[in-house]
C-alpha positions, 0 to 999 in steps of 0.5 A, spaced: 522 434 622 517 432 617 514 425 617 515 422 610 512 416 612 505 420 613 507 424 606 508 418 602 501 415 604 497 421 602 500 421 596 499 414 595 492 415 597 492 420 591 495 416 586 489 411 588 484 416 586 480 416 580 482 422 576 476 425 571 475 431 567 471 434 572 476 434 577 481 437 573 476 442 571 476 446 578 470 448 581 463 450 578 463 457 579 470 458 576 467 454 570 461 459 569 466 464 570 471 461 564 464 460 560 462 467 560 469 470 558 469 465 552 462 467 550 464 475 551 470 474 547 466 470 541 461 475 541 466 480 540 469 477 534 463 475 531 461 482 532 466 485 527 464 479 523 458 481 522 460 489 521 464 486 516 459 482 512 454 488 512 459 492 509 460 488 504 453 486 502 451 493 502 457 494 497 455 488 493 447 489 493 447 497 490 453 495 486 449 490 483 444 495 481 450 499 477 452 492 474 446 490 472 443 496 469 448 501 466 450 501 459 457 498 459 459 502 453 459 509 457 464 506 462 470 505 457 473 509 452 469 516 454 472 522 455 472 522 462 468 521 468 462 524 469 457 521 472 452 526 473 451 526 465 451 518 465 458 518 463 462 512 467 469 512 464 472 507 469 480 508 466 479 516 468 479 513 475 484 507 475 490 510 472 489 517 476 489 511 482 495 508 478 499 514 478 498 517 484 500 510 488 506 509 484 509 516 485 507 516 493 511 509 493 517 512 489 516 516 495 515 513 501 518 505 499 525 508 499 525 513 504 521 508 509 525 503 507 532 507 509 529 509 515 527 502 517 534 500 515 537 505 519 533 505 525 534 497 526 542 497 524 546 503 524 542 507 530 544 508 537 539 506 542 539 514 544 538 516 537 533 511 536 529 513 542 528 520 539 527 518 531 522 513 532 517 517 536 518 523 531 516 518 525 509 515 529 507 523 530 508 524 522 504 517 522 499 521 527 499 528 523 491 528 520 491 526 513 487 533 511 493 537 514 497 533 509 492 535 504 493 543 506 501 541 505 500 538 499 496 544 496 499 550 498 507 547 499 508 541 495 504 544 489 507 552 488 513 550 492 516 543 489 512 542 483 512 548 479 519 550 482 523 544 480 519 544 473 516 539 469 522 537 465 526 536 471 521 532 473 521 528 466 529 527 467 527 524 474 522 519 471 527 517 465 532 516 470 529 512 474 526 508 468 533 506 466 535 504 473 529 499 472 531 497 466 538 495 469 536 492 474 532 488 470 537 486 466 542 484 472 537 480 474 536 476 468 544 475 468 543 472 475 538 467 473 542 466 466 548 463 470 544 459 474 544 453 471 542 448 477 535 450 476 529 445 474 525 446 469 518 448 472 523 454 476 526 456 469 519 457 466 517 462 472 523 465 471 521 466 463 515 468 465 517 473 470 522 476 466 517 478 460 512 481 465 518 486 468 520 487 461 513 489 460 513 493 466 519 497 464 517 498 457 510 500 459 514 505 464 518 508 459 512 510 454 508 512 460 514 517 461 515 519 454 508 520 453 508 525 459 514 528 455 509 529 449 504 532 452 503 539 452 497 545 452 495 547 445 494 554 444 487 557 445 484 556 439 488 552 435 488 545 437 493 543 432 499 548 435 503 545 442 508 551 443 515 550 446 513 554 452 508 550 454 511 544 453 515 543 460 509 547 464 506 544 470 499 546 471 498 550 477 492 549 482 492 542 484 495 536 480 496 528 481 503 529 482 503 534 489 497 529 491 501 523 490 507 526 494 503 528 499 500 521 500 508 518 500 509 522 506 503 519 509 505 512 507 512 513 510 511 512 517 507 505 515 513 503 511 518 504 516 514 501 522 513 495 519 520 493 515 523 496 522 519 490 525 521 486 520 529 487 520 529 487 527 526 480 528 532 477 524 536 473 529 542 477 532 546 471 531 546 471 523 549 478 524 555 476 528 556 471 524 556 475 518 561 479 522 565 473 524 566 472 517 569 479 516 563 482 513 562 490 513 556 492 516 553 494 510 555 487 506 551 484 513 545 488 512 545 488 504 546 481 504 545 477 510 539 482 513 535 484 508 534 477 504 532 474 511 527 480 512 524 480 506 518 477 507 517 483 513 519 488 507 514 486 502 509 486 507 510 492 509 510 495 501 504 491 500 501 495 506 503 502 503 501 500 496 494 499 500 494 505 503 496 509 498 491 506 493 485 507 498 488 514 501 481 519 500 482 526 504 489 528 501 488 527 493 480 529 494 483 536 496 490 536 492 488 532 486 486 539 482 479 536 480 472 536 483 466 531 482 468 530 475 474 529 470 477 528 464 481 522 462 489 524 464 496 520 463 500 525 466 501 526 473 502 534 472 494 534 470 488 535 475 485 528 476 480 524 480 482 517 484 477 512 485 477 514 492 477 522 491 471 521 486 467 517 491 468 523 496 467 529 491 461 527 488 457 524 495 460 530 499 455 535 502 449 531 499 443 526 502 443 523 496 447 524 490 443 528 485 444 527 477 443 521 472 439 516 475 445 510 477 450 516 479 449 514 486 450 507 485 456 508 481 459 510 488 458 503 490 461 500 484 467 504 484 467 502 492 467 494 489 472 496 484 477 498 490 475 493 494 477 487 490 483 491 488 486 491 495 483 483 496 487 482 491 494 485 494 492 483 500 491 476 498 498 476 493 501 479 499 499 473 503 501 467 499 508 471 498 510 472 504 508 465 506 512 462 501 519 466 502 518 467 510 525 465 514 523 461 521 528 461 526 
């Protein structure tokens, strides 16, 4: 039988003992072990920070040499990117990078989001157990393999077989759908009469930007439709038989589709995690009100997971913008390229331009600032991706739903 009087006496004695920080910290040996572990993890974190700082420092140091010594008239409005001859036309690289990124996201965005919705909302546990590893295997395919696939299959068997005219009709269709989406959004916002003045101003600015992007899309597709290869020796002629042909060998479109395939698993994985984080109670409440599965997914789950979906798209854009090997192999250009706004021509993205110029040499041979131009392009790429991540972070923090 327990002696409650003794237990009470011990408890009372402990209660009368003074409680100090040293007594709560435990034995000295335990404190030393905790201090060593804390110092180890702090050192690991600081090593990561130090490596990042050194990378940025080396990038800015060489890029600053280029910025201060280059003649800026040769960085804009030239015929193309010819760094070994001292011509550093940045629009050549920027436009090609934007084309590859846009086309890649047209592939990876719908397919990745569709795969995420199916895995999260419709697939059974058995089906999900099969498809999820397949997506992960696709994410593990080396980019050099996708580069060969884009060069020797997508380019001759997809781009050239479908034909340029068909791709242009696809472009026009996407433009029409984009214009219709902007119009529907504008009508919905116009009917909302309860918005404050600041909100109305933001909506007007957003509408102007969206309309400008739609017009830019129409102009781009139309400029591609009017582009053609002139007859040899005749710079004025533009024969009909060449107006809707695709340039053989590598082209930006094939590289972009390869990058899109490479980006699908990333978008699908991040978007599926965002959809899975939506509480099940929201789905059950929607079903209890009589909503169908598609209605619940469209009007409940997707709006609740919009922050994660946007994050998935931004990560995909950054991945496509920074991809090197696929566009290096299938982009259709060497270490120099003429300016082009057509995805059916060969071109150089920023990453491919850096890789192709520096490949196989200890130091880039050419005009005096050729080597420094690589760092300048890298700095521009770093600033673009940093800007995208900052904008995405602010948007996600603003629209995130906490449950």
